[in-house]
C-alpha positions as CSV (number, residue, x, y, z in Angstrom):
1,M,-18.7,-28.2,-15.0
2,R,-15.3,-27.5,-13.6
3,Y,-14.5,-23.8,-13.4
4,R,-11.0,-22.5,-14.2
5,C,-9.7,-20.2,-11.3
6,A,-6.7,-17.9,-11.5
7,V,-5.0,-16.7,-8.3
8,L,-3.0,-13.6,-9.4
9,D,0.3,-11.9,-8.3
10,E,0.9,-14.5,-5.6
11,Y,4.5,-13.5,-5.2
12,Q,5.1,-15.5,-2.0
13,N,3.3,-18.7,-3.0
14,V,1.3,-18.9,0.2
15,A,-2.4,-18.7,-1.0
16,L,-3.0,-22.4,-1.1
17,A,-1.4,-23.0,2.3
18,L,-3.2,-20.2,4.2
19,A,-6.7,-21.3,3.4
20,D,-8.6,-24.6,3.1
21,W,-9.5,-24.8,-0.6
22,S,-10.9,-28.3,-0.3
23,T,-14.4,-26.9,-0.1
24,V,-14.2,-25.8,-3.7
25,S,-11.4,-28.0,-5.2
26,D,-13.8,-30.5,-6.7
27,E,-15.5,-27.8,-8.8
28,I,-12.6,-25.5,-9.7
29,E,-9.2,-26.0,-11.3
30,I,-6.7,-23.6,-9.7
31,T,-3.8,-21.9,-11.5
32,V,-1.5,-19.7,-9.4
33,F,0.4,-16.9,-11.1
34,N,3.5,-16.0,-9.0
35,Q,4.9,-13.4,-11.3
36,P,3.3,-10.0,-12.3
37,F,2.1,-9.6,-15.8
38,A,4.4,-7.3,-17.9
39,S,1.4,-5.5,-19.4
40,A,-2.3,-5.4,-19.7
41,A,-2.0,-7.2,-23.0
42,E,-0.2,-10.1,-21.3
43,A,-2.8,-10.2,-18.6
44,R,-5.6,-10.5,-21.2
45,S,-3.7,-13.2,-23.0
46,R,-2.8,-15.3,-20.0
47,L,-6.2,-15.0,-18.4
48,E,-8.2,-16.0,-21.5
49,G,-10.6,-18.9,-20.6
50,F,-10.6,-18.4,-16.9
51,D,-14.0,-18.2,-15.2
52,I,-12.9,-17.0,-11.8
53,V,-10.0,-14.6,-11.0
54,C,-8.7,-13.9,-7.5
55,A,-6.8,-10.5,-7.6
56,M,-4.4,-9.2,-5.0
57,R,-5.1,-5.6,-4.3
58,E,-4.4,-3.4,-7.3
59,R,-1.5,-5.4,-8.6
60,T,-3.4,-6.3,-11.9
61,P,-5.9,-3.7,-13.1
62,F,-9.2,-4.8,-14.6
63,R,-10.2,-1.9,-16.8
64,R,-13.0,-2.0,-19.4
65,D,-10.7,-3.2,-22.2
66,T,-9.3,-6.0,-20.1
67,L,-12.8,-7.2,-19.0
68,A,-14.0,-7.1,-22.6
69,A,-11.2,-9.4,-23.6
70,L,-12.2,-12.0,-21.0
71,P,-15.6,-13.3,-22.1
72,D,-15.5,-16.4,-19.9
73,L,-14.9,-14.4,-16.7
74,K,-17.9,-14.8,-14.3
75,L,-16.4,-14.0,-10.8
76,L,-13.7,-11.5,-10.0
77,I,-12.6,-11.4,-6.3
78,T,-10.4,-8.7,-4.9
79,T,-8.6,-8.7,-1.5
80,G,-10.1,-6.0,0.6
81,A,-13.5,-4.3,0.3
82,H,-12.5,-1.8,-2.4
83,N,-10.3,-1.8,-5.5
84,N,-10.0,1.3,-7.6
85,S,-8.3,-0.6,-10.4
86,I,-11.5,-2.6,-11.2
87,D,-14.0,-1.0,-13.5
88,L,-17.1,-2.0,-11.6
89,Q,-19.5,-0.5,-14.1
90,A,-17.9,-2.4,-17.0
91,A,-18.0,-5.6,-14.9
92,A,-21.7,-5.2,-14.2
93,E,-22.4,-4.6,-17.9
94,R,-20.7,-7.9,-18.7
95,G,-22.4,-9.8,-16.0
96,V,-19.2,-10.3,-14.0
97,T,-19.8,-10.6,-10.2
98,V,-17.2,-8.7,-8.2
99,C,-16.6,-9.7,-4.6
100,G,-14.3,-8.5,-1.9
101,T,-12.8,-9.9,1.4
102,G,-12.3,-8.7,4.9
103,S,-8.9,-7.7,6.3
104,F,-7.1,-7.9,9.6
105,G,-6.3,-4.9,11.7
106,T,-4.2,-2.0,10.5
107,P,-0.9,-3.6,9.5
108,T,0.3,-0.6,7.5
109,T,0.8,1.3,10.8
110,G,3.7,-1.0,11.7
111,I,5.4,-0.4,8.4
112,T,4.9,3.4,8.8
113,F,6.7,3.5,12.1
114,G,9.2,0.9,11.0
115,L,10.2,3.3,8.2
116,I,10.1,6.3,10.6
117,L,12.4,4.6,13.1
118,T,14.8,3.4,10.3
119,L,15.1,6.9,9.0
120,T,15.5,8.7,12.4
121,R,17.6,6.0,14.2
122,H,19.5,4.7,11.1
123,I,18.7,1.1,12.1
124,G,19.1,-0.4,8.6
125,F,22.4,1.4,8.0
126,E,23.9,0.4,11.4
127,H,22.6,-3.2,10.9
128,A,24.4,-3.4,7.5
129,R,27.6,-2.0,9.0
130,L,27.7,-4.6,11.8
131,K,26.8,-7.4,9.4
132,A,29.7,-6.3,7.1
133,G,32.2,-6.5,10.0
134,A,32.3,-3.0,11.5
135,P,35.1,-2.7,14.0
136,T,34.4,-3.0,17.8
137,G,36.4,0.2,18.4
138,A,35.8,3.6,16.7
139,P,33.6,4.0,14.7
140,W,31.5,1.4,16.7
141,Q,28.6,3.9,16.4
142,A,28.7,5.8,13.1
143,T,25.5,7.7,13.2
144,L,23.6,10.1,15.6
145,G,19.9,9.5,15.6
146,D,16.9,11.6,16.6
147,D,14.4,10.6,19.3
148,L,10.8,10.9,18.2
149,E,9.7,12.5,21.5
150,G,9.2,16.2,20.9
151,L,9.1,15.9,17.1
152,T,6.1,16.9,15.1
153,L,4.4,14.3,13.0
154,G,2.3,15.7,10.1
155,I,-0.4,13.3,9.0
156,V,-1.9,13.8,5.6
157,G,-5.2,11.9,5.7
158,L,-6.8,11.2,9.1
159,G,-8.9,8.1,8.3
160,K,-8.6,4.8,10.0
161,L,-4.9,4.4,9.3
162,G,-4.1,8.0,9.9
163,Q,-5.9,7.9,13.3
164,R,-4.0,4.8,14.3
165,S,-0.7,6.5,13.3
166,A,-1.7,9.5,15.5
167,T,-2.3,7.2,18.5
168,V,1.1,5.5,18.1
169,A,2.8,8.9,17.6
170,K,1.3,10.2,20.8
171,A,2.7,7.2,22.6
172,F,6.1,8.2,21.4
173,G,5.6,11.6,22.8
174,M,5.2,13.4,19.4
175,D,3.2,16.4,18.6
176,V,0.6,15.5,16.0
177,I,-0.8,17.8,13.3
178,A,-3.1,16.8,10.5
179,W,-4.6,17.9,7.2
180,S,-6.8,16.5,4.4
181,Q,-9.3,18.0,2.0
182,N,-12.3,17.1,4.1
183,L,-10.8,17.2,7.6
184,T,-12.2,19.6,10.2
185,P,-10.6,20.9,13.4
186,A,-13.2,18.9,15.5
187,R,-12.5,15.6,13.8
188,A,-8.7,16.2,14.1
189,Q,-9.0,16.9,17.8
190,A,-11.2,13.8,18.3
191,A,-8.3,11.7,16.7
192,G,-5.7,13.3,19.0
193,A,-4.3,15.7,16.4
194,R,-4.3,19.4,15.8
195,Y,-5.8,20.6,12.5
196,V,-3.6,22.8,10.3
197,G,-3.6,24.0,6.7
198,K,-1.8,22.0,4.1
199,E,1.1,24.5,3.7
200,Q,1.4,24.8,7.4
201,L,1.6,21.1,7.9
202,F,4.5,20.7,5.4
203,R,6.4,23.7,6.9
204,Q,6.0,22.6,10.5
205,A,6.3,18.8,10.4
206,D,9.6,17.0,11.2
207,I,8.0,13.9,9.6
208,V,5.2,13.9,7.1
209,T,3.3,10.6,6.7
210,I,0.7,10.0,4.0
211,H,-2.5,8.0,4.7
212,L,-4.9,9.0,1.8
213,Q,-6.7,6.8,-0.7
214,L,-5.6,7.3,-4.3
215,S,-8.2,9.1,-6.4
216,D,-8.3,11.8,-9.0
217,R,-8.3,14.4,-6.2
218,T,-5.3,13.0,-4.4
219,R,-3.1,12.0,-7.3
220,G,0.0,14.2,-7.2
221,I,-1.3,16.1,-4.1
222,V,2.2,16.1,-2.7
223,G,4.3,17.8,-5.3
224,A,7.2,20.1,-5.8
225,A,5.6,23.0,-3.8
226,E,4.9,20.8,-0.8
227,L,8.3,19.3,-0.8
228,A,9.9,22.8,-1.1
229,A,8.0,23.8,2.0
230,M,9.5,21.1,4.1
231,K,12.4,21.6,6.5
232,P,15.8,20.4,5.2
233,T,15.8,18.2,8.3
234,A,12.4,16.7,7.7
235,Y,11.4,13.3,6.3
236,L,8.6,12.1,4.1
237,V,7.0,8.7,4.6
238,N,4.5,7.2,2.1
239,T,2.8,3.9,2.8
240,A,-0.5,4.8,1.0
241,R,-0.1,4.8,-2.8
242,G,2.8,5.9,-4.9
243,P,1.1,8.3,-7.3
244,I,-0.1,10.5,-4.4
245,V,3.4,11.9,-4.4
246,D,5.0,13.5,-7.5
247,E,7.8,10.9,-7.8
248,P,10.1,12.9,-10.1
249,A,9.8,15.9,-7.7
250,L,10.6,13.7,-4.8
251,V,13.6,12.2,-6.5
252,A,14.9,15.7,-7.2
253,A,14.4,16.9,-3.6
254,L,16.3,13.8,-2.3
255,R,19.1,14.1,-4.8
256,E,19.6,17.8,-3.9
257,R,19.2,17.1,-0.2
258,R,16.4,19.6,0.2
259,I,14.8,17.2,2.6
260,A,16.6,14.8,4.9
261,G,15.2,11.7,3.4
262,A,12.1,9.6,2.7
263,G,10.7,6.2,3.7
264,L,8.7,4.6,0.9
265,D,6.6,1.4,0.8
266,V,4.7,2.4,-2.4
267,F,5.7,3.6,-5.8
268,A,4.3,4.9,-9.1
269,T,5.3,1.6,-10.8
270,E,5.2,-1.7,-8.9
271,P,7.3,-3.8,-8.8
272,L,9.9,-1.1,-8.7
273,P,12.0,-1.2,-11.9
274,K,15.6,-2.3,-11.3
275,D,17.0,0.9,-12.8
276,H,14.8,3.2,-10.8
277,P,16.7,6.2,-9.3
278,L,15.2,5.6,-5.8
279,R,17.2,2.4,-5.6
280,A,20.5,4.3,-5.8
281,L,19.8,7.2,-3.3
282,D,21.4,6.9,0.1
283,N,18.8,9.0,1.9
284,V,15.8,6.9,1.1
285,V,14.5,3.7,2.7
286,I,12.4,1.5,0.4
287,T,10.3,-1.6,1.1
288,P,8.3,-3.6,-1.5
289,H,4.8,-2.5,-0.5
290,L,4.7,-4.5,2.7
291,G,2.0,-2.4,4.4
292,Y,-0.7,-5.1,4.1
293,V,1.6,-8.1,3.8
294,T,1.2,-9.9,7.1
295,R,0.3,-13.6,7.8
296,Q,-2.9,-12.6,9.6
297,N,-4.0,-10.3,6.8
298,Y,-3.3,-12.9,4.1
299,R,-5.0,-15.6,6.0
300,R,-8.1,-13.5,6.2
301,Y,-7.9,-12.6,2.5
302,F,-7.6,-16.2,1.2
303,V,-10.1,-17.7,3.6
304,D,-12.6,-15.1,2.5
305,M,-11.8,-15.8,-1.2
306,V,-12.6,-19.4,-0.7
307,E,-15.9,-18.5,1.0
308,D,-16.7,-16.1,-1.9
309,I,-16.1,-18.8,-4.4
310,R,-18.2,-21.4,-2.5
311,A,-21.0,-18.9,-2.1
312,Y,-20.9,-18.1,-5.9
313,L,-21.0,-21.7,-6.8
314,D,-24.0,-22.2,-4.5
315,G,-25.8,-19.4,-6.3
316,A,-25.7,-16.9,-3.4
317,P,-22.7,-14.6,-3.8
318,I,-21.5,-12.8,-0.7
319,R,-19.4,-9.6,-0.1
320,V,-20.5,-8.3,-3.6
321,I,-19.1,-5.0,-4.5
322,P,-21.8,-3.1,-6.5
323,A,-21.1,-0.7,-9.4
324,R,-21.3,2.9,-8.2
């Protein structure tokens, strides 16, 4: 029997090049989907008849109704060890094995500080000016940036990524404060940060960076009140998940210049619609969810996916994610 295998949301068309699929190619027929599905209905229609699905992060959700519409699905693999967009209980009830992969390092940290430096030193703006032919005389330098040294970084969520951000911030000479729902002063201190309350963090920070997982508790946790507490000179950076921030409230704060700007790698709807207001604002830097998109991370993802498939075909699945 030859299994039909779908590789989803492979926007950059690199999956087949970054791993050796020859160990499974005799037993599976691979179809790569380079474009996102427009809806859950389209996903169900296009994936009908596939036995194996390789999903990239949460780009395509697999809720109960989608799983019910895919009776041939036997193996669902997600990049990473967790995926909140997969209904694990529904998968278990339907006999679908769900497996994960490893990951490489903490690549989101680089995007976080890339956004911070772009906001504070206007790198993207000045780059665009020079590329467009800015004169060699005045205004040779059009902006006046801010050094990170001495500024206060407020970290919302001090897990693995938040801790790495704290380490990098300290290297820049920043004062680091932190808050999350479960954080304690002792844990904050151990990570090189000072624990403060939520309101205090948003009032004191020159830059707020978000490093929470999306859940029912964190959805919309940064809303109008938190944005209103921020200094008019402060920046918000979100490289976690879009819905953690109340997007309409953020757009309003940016339009009215109540905060200096924002750096966003994640959005409530991805890919970001062409007519989205964030595309038109001059005080926001946006990137297309690049946090985990590195060659090293992708190589780990796809190599592990092939291993997951091989193990399943051999009757001994690995990296199985159990229903909670």
